[in-house]
N, C-alpha and C positions, 0 to 999 in steps of 0.2 A: 632554427632546427628545434623541432620538437622530440623530445625524447621520454619513453616512458618509464618512470622509475618506481611506480609501485602499483599493486593492484590487489582489491579487495573483492572476494565473491561470498555470498552466504545465499542459502534455500530460505525461502519464507512464503509465506502464503497471502494472498488478497482475497477481499470478500467483492463478489460480483453479482449483479441482478439485472436482468432486461438490458445488457449493454453497459450498465454503468459501474462504478468502483467507487466503493465505500472509502471516504477519508475525512480529513480534519476540514473545518470550514475555512473561508478565505478571509477572515478578519484578523489573523495573526493571533489570535487568542486561544487557539486549539481547544477551546471547551467546548465547541458545539460540532456534532459531526454531520456530514452531507454526502450526498451523490455526485461524483463527477464523471465527465466524458473522459478523462484521460487518466490510463492507468497509473502514472507517474505521482498521481496526487493520492494514490490508494494508502492507507495505513499498511504497514508491514507486519504481519502477525507472524510468531515462530510456530513451528510445525506441530506444536502440542495443541492448538485451538482444533476441536474436532467438530464444533458446530457453530456456525455464524449467529445463532439466537440467542447465544451465552454473551454476545457482545453488547455492550449499553448503546442504546439508540435513542435520539430524540423524536422518532417517528414510530408511533404504535404500530405494531405489526409490520415494521419496516423491513426486517431482516427475514421475515418468513420467506420461503421459497429462493433464498438467496444461497451462494454457493461458495467455496473456498477453492481458490486455484494455487497451484503450487507454481511459483516463479523463482527466478534467480535475479538477485540485485548485484550489479557489478559497480565498482567505483575504480575509475584508472587516475592515475596520479602521474601528471606529466610535467616536465621540466622545459620550459622554454629559454633555449641557449642561442 
């Protein structure tokens, strides 16, 4: 039986452009950033970020015309009994 024992939720933002989501690279070093098809791979930004072009990007002009969208992240902690 699965029982929910905790839940965390917070509001944040992600950067999107042309149906892609801006996140860390896939090489597990977290140094490079790249565009992903999956929004769960996006970097979560606090709500104080007001302009995506302020974010460091390895792509010249890569964040021009990008948009911030507000999202809610939820983590549910479950116990398997």
